[in-house]
C-alpha positions in Angstrom: 4.7 -25.6 11.6 8.0 -27.1 12.9 9.5 -26.8 9.4 8.5 -23.1 9.2 9.9 -22.4 12.7 13.2 -24.1 11.8 13.5 -22.0 8.6 12.8 -18.8 10.6 15.5 -19.7 13.2 18.0 -20.6 10.5 17.3 -17.3 8.7 17.8 -15.4 11.9 21.1 -17.1 12.5 22.3 -16.4 9.0 21.4 -12.7 9.3 23.2 -12.5 12.6 26.4 -14.0 11.2 26.1 -11.8 8.1 26.0 -8.8 10.4 29.5 -9.5 11.8 31.3 -8.9 8.5 28.8 -6.4 7.1 31.0 -3.2 6.9 34.1 -4.7 5.4 32.3 -7.0 3.0 29.7 -4.6 1.6 31.4 -1.2 1.9 28.9 1.5 1.1 26.0 -0.9 0.6 22.8 0.0 2.3 20.7 -3.1 3.1 16.9 -2.7 3.4 14.5 -5.3 4.7 11.5 -6.5 2.8 8.7 -8.6 4.2 8.2 -10.4 0.9 10.5 -11.5 -2.0 11.7 -8.5 -4.1 11.1 -10.3 -7.4 13.3 -7.8 -9.3 13.5 -10.2 -12.2 9.8 -9.4 -12.8 10.2 -5.6 -12.3 8.1 -4.5 -15.2 7.1 -0.9 -14.5 3.6 -1.6 -16.0 3.0 -4.8 -14.0 2.2 -5.7 -10.4 4.6 -8.6 -9.8 7.5 -7.2 -7.8 7.5 -5.9 -4.2 6.1 -2.4 -4.0 9.2 -0.6 -2.5 11.5 -1.9 -5.3 9.8 0.0 -8.1 10.9 3.4 -6.9 14.6 2.4 -6.8 14.6 1.8 -10.5 11.7 3.8 -12.0 10.6 7.5 -11.7 7.1 9.0 -12.3 6.1 11.9 -14.5 5.0 13.8 -11.4 5.6 13.3 -7.7 3.4 13.5 -4.6 4.1 15.8 -1.7 1.6 15.9 1.1 2.2 19.6 1.7 2.5 20.8 -1.9 0.3 18.2 -3.6 1.6 17.2 -7.0 5.0 18.4 -8.0 7.5 18.0 -10.9 9.0 14.6 -11.6 10.2 13.6 -15.0 7.8 16.3 -16.3 8.9 19.8 -15.4 5.4 21.2 -16.1 2.0 20.1 -17.1 -1.5 21.4 -17.9 -5.1 20.2 -18.1 -7.5 21.6 -20.7 -10.9 23.0 -19.7 -12.7 19.7 -20.7 -10.7 17.8 -18.1 -9.9 15.2 -20.8 -6.4 16.3 -22.1 -3.4 16.3 -19.9 -0.2 17.7 -21.5 3.3 17.1 -20.0 6.6 18.9 -20.9 9.5 16.5 -20.1 12.7 17.6 -18.5 15.6 17.7 -20.9 18.8 15.7 -20.9 17.3 12.8 -18.8 18.6 9.3 -19.7 17.6 5.8 -18.9 20.1 3.5 -17.2 21.1 2.1 -20.6 22.0 5.6 -21.8 19.0 6.0 -24.1 17.1 9.3 -23.8 13.9 9.9 -22.0 11.5 11.2 -24.6 7.8 11.4 -25.3 7.9 8.1 -27.2 9.1 6.3 -24.1 6.2 7.9 -22.1 3.7 6.8 -24.7 5.2 3.3 -24.7 4.9 3.0 -20.9 1.3 4.2 -20.7 0.2 2.2 -23.8 1.9 -0.9 -22.2 0.1 -0.3 -18.9 -3.2 -0.2 -20.8 -2.4 -3.4 -22.7 -1.3 -5.3 -19.6 -4.1 -4.3 -17.3 -7.3 -4.8 -19.1 -9.4 -5.2 -15.9 -7.8 -2.3 -14.1 -9.5 0.1 -11.6 -6.9 2.8 -12.5 -8.9 5.7 -13.9 -6.2 6.9 -16.3 -6.2 3.5 -18.0 -10.0 2.9 -17.9 -10.7 6.2 -19.6 -7.6 6.4 -21.8 -8.4 7.3 -25.4 -4.9 7.7 -26.7 -1.4 9.0 -25.9 -0.2 11.6 -28.4 3.5 12.5 -29.0 3.6 16.2 -29.9 7.4 16.3 -30.1 10.4 14.7 -28.3 9.7 16.6 -25.1 5.9 17.0 -25.1 3.3 14.3 -24.7 -0.5 14.3 -24.2 -2.7 11.8 -22.4 -6.2 12.1 -23.9 -9.2 10.6 -22.1 -12.6 9.5 -23.4 -14.3 11.3 -20.5 -13.1 13.7 -17.8 -11.2 12.4 -14.7 -9.7 14.2 -11.7 -7.5 11.2 -10.9 -4.8 11.3 -13.6 -2.1 13.3 -11.7 -2.7 11.3 -8.5 -2.3 8.0 -10.3 0.8 9.1 -12.1 2.6 9.7 -8.8 2.2 6.1 -7.6 4.8 3.2 -7.7 2.8 1.2 -10.3 1.7 0.8 -13.1 2.4 4.2 -14.6 6.0 4.9 -14.0 8.2 5.3 -17.0 10.2 2.5 -18.5 12.5 2.3 -21.5 11.1 0.5 -24.5 14.4 -1.4 -24.6 13.2 -3.2 -21.5 11.0 -5.6 -23.6 11.6 -7.8 -26.6 11.4 -5.9 -29.9 10.7 -2.6 -28.1 7.0 -3.5 -28.6 4.2 -2.4 -26.3 3.2 -6.1 -25.8 6.7 -7.4 -25.9 8.0 -9.9 -23.3 9.7 -8.2 -20.4 13.5 -8.6 -20.4 15.2 -6.2 -18.0 14.3 -3.3 -15.8 15.5 -0.1 -17.4 14.4 3.1 -15.8 15.7 6.6 -14.9 15.8 6.0 -11.2 18.8 5.9 -8.8 19.5 2.1 -9.3 20.0 -0.7 -11.8 19.2 -4.3 -10.8 22.5 -6.2 -10.4 21.4 -9.5 -9.1 17.9 -10.8 -8.3 17.5 -13.5 -5.7 14.8 -15.0 -3.6 16.4 -14.0 -0.3 18.6 -11.1 -1.4 18.5 -8.7 -4.4 21.3 -6.3 -5.1 21.3 -3.1 -7.1 24.1 -0.8 -8.3 24.0 3.0 -9.0 22.5 4.2 -12.2 25.4 6.3 -13.6 22.9 8.4 -15.6 20.7 9.2 -12.7 19.8 12.9 -12.0 21.5 14.1 -15.1 24.7 12.1 -14.5 24.8 12.7 -10.7 24.6 9.1 -9.4 24.2 8.2 -5.7 27.3 7.0 -4.0 26.2 3.7 -2.5 24.9 0.3 -3.5 21.5 -1.0 -2.4 20.3 -4.5 -1.3 16.9 -5.8 -0.4 16.9 -8.6 2.1 13.8 -10.8 2.3 12.8 -11.3 6.0 9.2 -12.4 6.4 9.2 -12.9 10.1 9.0 -9.7 12.3 11.3 -11.1 15.1 14.0 -12.0 12.5 13.6 -8.6 11.0 14.3 -6.9 14.3 17.2 -9.2 15.0 18.7 -8.2 11.7 18.4 -4.5 12.4 19.8 -5.0 15.9 22.8 -7.0 14.6 23.6 -4.6 11.8 23.0 -7.0 8.9 20.1 -4.7 7.9 20.4 -0.9 7.8 16.8 0.2 7.3 13.5 -1.5 8.3 10.0 -0.4 9.1 6.9 0.9 7.3 6.4 -0.8 3.9 9.9 -2.3 4.3 8.4 -4.5 7.1 6.6 -3.0 10.0 8.0 -3.6 13.5 5.9 -4.1 16.6 5.7 -1.4 19.3 7.7 -3.6 21.7 10.4 -4.0 19.1 10.6 -0.3 18.4 11.0 0.5 22.1 13.8 -2.1 22.2 15.5 -0.4 19.2 15.3 3.0 20.8 17.6 1.7 23.6 20.3 0.6 21.0 22.8 3.4 20.6 23.7 2.2 17.2 20.2 2.7 15.9 17.9 5.6 15.3 14.1 5.5 15.1 12.6 7.9 12.5 8.9 8.7 12.7 6.7 10.6 10.3 3.0 11.1 10.0 1.0 8.8 7.7 -2.2 8.8 5.8 -2.6 5.0 6.0 -5.1 3.4 8.3 -5.6 -0.2 9.4 -9.2 -1.5 9.6 -11.4 -4.6 9.8 -13.6 -5.4 6.8 -16.5 -7.8 6.1 -16.8 -10.4 3.4 -19.7 -9.1 1.2 -20.5 -12.6 0.0 -21.2 -13.9 3.6 -25.0 -14.2 3.9 -24.9 -13.3 7.6 -22.6 -10.2 7.2 -24.8 -8.9 4.3 -27.1 -7.7 7.0 -26.3 -4.1 8.1 -27.5 -4.8 11.7 -24.9 -7.6 12.1 -22.1 -5.4 10.8 -23.2 -2.7 13.2 -23.3 -5.1 16.1 -19.8 -6.4 15.4 -18.5 -2.8 15.2 -20.2 -1.7 18.4 -18.7 -4.8 20.2 -15.2 -3.6 19.6 -13.5 -1.1 22.0 -11.0 0.6 19.8 -9.5 2.4 22.8 -7.8 -0.9 23.6 -6.4 -1.2 20.0 -4.9 2.3 19.5 -3.9 5.3 21.6 -5.6 7.5 18.9 -9.4 8.3 18.8 -10.9 6.2 16.0 -13.2 8.2 13.6 -13.8 6.1 10.6 -11.3 4.2 8.4 -9.4 7.3 7.2 -7.0 9.5 9.1 -7.6 13.3 9.4 -4.7 13.9 7.0 -6.5 12.3 4.1 -7.9 14.6 1.5 -11.6 15.4 1.9 -11.7 14.0 5.5 -12.9 16.5 8.1 -14.5 16.6 11.5 -17.9 17.0 10.0 -17.9 13.9 7.7 -16.3 11.4 10.1 -18.1 10.0 13.1 -16.5 8.7 16.3 -16.4 5.0 16.6 -19.1 3.8 19.0 -18.5 1.1 21.5 -21.7 -0.2 23.1 -21.9 -3.9 23.9 -25.5 -3.8 25.2 -26.6 -2.1 22.0 -24.7 -4.8 20.0 -26.6 -7.5 21.9 -29.9 -5.9 21.2 -29.1 -5.7 17.5 -28.3 -9.4 17.4 -31.5 -10.2 19.3 -33.5 -8.2 16.8 -32.3 -10.5 14.1 -33.5 -13.6 15.9 -30.3 -14.5 17.7 -30.4 -16.0 21.3 -27.6 -16.8 23.8 -26.8 -20.6 24.1 -25.4 -22.4 27.1 -21.8 -21.4 26.1 -22.6 -17.7 26.2 -22.6 -17.3 22.4 -25.4 -16.1 20.2 -27.0 -18.7 17.9 -29.8 -18.9 15.4 -31.5 -22.0 13.9 -29.1 -24.1 15.9 -26.0 -22.4 14.4 -23.5 -20.5 16.6 -22.5 -17.0 15.4 -19.0 -18.0 14.6 -16.7 -16.0 12.4 -13.2 -16.4 11.0 -10.8 -13.4 11.0 -7.9 -13.5 8.4 -4.7 -11.6 9.2 -1.0 -11.7 8.3 1.9 -10.7 10.5 4.8 -10.7 7.9 4.0 -7.1 7.0 1.9 -6.1 10.0 3.2 -7.8 13.2 0.9 -5.6 15.4 -2.2 -7.3 13.9 -1.7 -10.4 16.1 -2.1 -8.5 19.3 -5.0 -6.4 17.9 -6.8 -9.5 16.5 -6.6 -11.2 19.9 -8.1 -8.1 21.6 -10.9 -8.1 19.0 -11.5 -11.8 19.7 -11.9 -11.0 23.4 -14.2 -8.1 22.7 -16.5 -10.2 20.5 -16.6 -13.0 23.0 -17.9 -10.6 25.6 -20.6 -9.6 23.1 -21.5 -13.3 22.5 -19.7 -13.7 19.1 -17.2 -16.5 18.6 -14.1 -15.4 16.6 -11.4 -17.7 15.2 -8.2 -16.0 14.1 -6.5 -17.3 11.0 -2.9 -16.1 10.7 -1.7 -16.5 7.1 1.6 -16.0 5.3 1.6 -12.9 3.1 1.0 -14.7 -0.3 -1.9 -16.8 1.1 -3.4 -13.7 2.8 -3.6 -11.7 -0.5 -4.9 -14.8 -2.3 -7.6 -15.1 0.3 -8.5 -11.4 0.0 -8.5 -11.1 -3.8 -9.1 -14.6 -5.1 -10.3 -17.3 -2.7 -12.4 -14.9 -0.5 -12.7 -17.7 2.1 -12.9 -15.5 5.2 -15.6 -13.7 7.1 -13.6 -10.8 8.6 -10.2 -9.5 7.5 -7.7 -6.9 8.6 -6.6 -4.6 5.8 -4.9 -1.3 5.2 -5.9 1.7 3.2 -3.8 2.6 0.1 -1.5 5.5 0.6 -1.2 9.2 0.0 -2.4 10.6 -3.3 -4.5 7.6 -4.1 -6.7 8.2 -1.1 -9.5 8.2 -0.5 -11.1 7.8 -4.0 -8.9 5.3 -5.7 -8.7 3.1 -2.6 -12.5 3.0 -2.1 -13.0 2.6 -5.9 -10.8 -0.5 -5.9 -12.2 -2.4 -2.9 -15.7 -1.1 -2.1 -17.2 -0.5 -5.6 -19.2 -3.2 -7.5 -17.8 -4.0 -10.9 -19.1 -6.0 -13.9 -22.3 -6.9 -12.1 -20.3 -8.5 -9.3 -19.9 -7.3 -5.7 -16.8 -5.3 -4.8 -14.0 -6.8 -2.9 -15.2 -5.6 0.5 -18.7 -4.4 -0.1 -21.8 -4.9 -2.3 -23.6 -1.6 -2.5 -25.2 -0.1 -5.6 -25.6 3.3 -4.0 -22.0 3.5 -3.0 -21.0 2.3 -6.5 -23.0 5.1 -8.1 -21.4 7.7 -5.8 -17.9 6.4 -6.6 -18.7 6.3 -10.4 -19.7 10.0 -10.2 -16.8 11.4 -8.3 -14.1 11.5 -11.0 -16.3 13.7 -13.2 -16.3 16.5 -10.5 -13.8 19.1 -11.6 -14.2 21.8 -8.9 -12.8 21.3 -5.4 -16.1 22.3 -3.9 -18.0 19.7 -5.9 -15.4 17.1 -5.0 -15.8 17.8 -1.3 -19.6 17.6 -1.5 -19.3 14.3 -3.3 -17.1 12.9 -0.6 -19.3 14.2 2.2 -22.0 12.0 0.7 -19.8 9.0 0.2 -18.5 9.1 3.8 -22.0 9.5 5.2 -23.3 6.5 3.4 -20.3 4.4 4.0 -20.3 5.1 7.7 -24.0 4.5 8.1 -23.6 1.0 6.4 -20.7 -0.1 8.8 -18.5 -1.4 6.1 -15.3 -1.0 8.1 -14.1 -1.0 11.7 -11.1 1.3 12.3 -8.2 -0.6 14.1 -5.3 1.8 14.0 -3.9 5.0 12.5 -0.2 4.1 12.5 2.7 6.5 11.9 5.5 5.8 9.3 8.1 4.4 11.7 11.6 3.3 10.5 14.6 2.0 12.3 17.9 3.1 10.8 21.5 1.9 11.5 24.4 4.1 12.2 25.8 3.4 8.7 23.1 5.8 7.4 24.1 9.4 7.9 20.9 10.9 6.7 17.5 9.3 6.1 14.4 11.1 4.9 10.9 9.6 4.5 9.9 10.2 0.9 6.2 11.0 1.8 5.0 8.1 -0.2 4.2 5.0 1.9 4.8 2.4 -0.8 8.1 4.0 -1.8 9.4 5.2 1.5 13.1 5.9 0.8 14.2 9.1 -0.9 17.3 7.7 -2.5 18.6 11.0 -3.7 18.8 12.5 -0.2 19.9 9.3 1.6 23.5 9.8 2.8 25.9 7.0 3.9 28.7 7.4 6.5 32.2 6.9 5.1 
């Protein structure tokens, strides 16, 4: 612990010193914080190894997501879906080049999608699961053919990975299964130097049909929230917040008082919630999950009314298919008693001589507000007679715990963003797969419901399907809503114009970002 504290203090001091000479040294370089290492040397467009916000600096999608307009043109200027729902055809924009000067064409699109399929054999991405083949019709027209219909292809193509378009020259021998060498995309930037603490990028001269951006970019790794805020306060970082490293409410209020900083807020589709380990024998019981849920007063966790794990802005969510979170400690106690639990001398429920004791896993590198919220949940559960231990993990250990080790009872998590919601998110974490429980649930009914949804081609049928999914999910108490956060960013006065892209995991619109002279 002492060693980690010393490293954090040293990093803060380094950032503060760096801020003193920032303008003269970096010129028109915009420095962005990251809560984890960028890993730009592993920035394979079809992989999952680099930090999420880095992908969009280098790679572009066939189509883009807009929360007001839905799917809009990206590298493809137009597209169509045949009546079967199995053939998606894309017409590429002309005169687009990769950063090495090679042309964007249908062969490069086929390479990227075939590579994504080859690299992600156990994927939950519908486009790859159902992919039959990619057909090059001519240099500018490409088709994605599926084995069975799916309504998720366009949504998945908008995301930061693994379906963005990469030049075949990025890998050895231009082969689909070739070893990754260098990130070559059509995006605004080219990786200049990849480092553990700082990664720098330079403008792609071929971006936007030879209209490059007029600034350099750097990603600064700052895991600690306090150090992140010190960096933005000192000027050594120009943009922080959201997926770039969330700041606490207290820090944001402090930043609002700094005349050299501007706080930018936008609505979000992302939610934070508490989930249950489906492998825990105690938590397999619906009544126990319900008791835990009803023990938590979400009014103390958020200033917004909690109605399920999805915000109102999420597709298919409406007032009729989301129920208010219910806080009722007395009902929670009755539920525990109905399952044979009795209060012990310490005021906690126990059964067969074992205290109802649970571990809650959180991380504060990306989500600093979770510490305060977890402590409030701890107090709420104590009042209900449930003992809660909070385990604060570093980001890497947290994700290992969630996806691999699974050595937790309760865990704070966030929903995936924007066009991937709610289907793809629920499909990836709540659906059973390969005869095994899902990551956060073990429910055959929910699994069948999620399997059926992608085959629904009409909007009305899709809405009906999700009404059923939400009803079953809410009745089973698989998640306790914790917060509906906004997309909040703190920007230095070096930045003249900042616009949230609308995509949580790729928050910066590099084309519209303007830098002061």
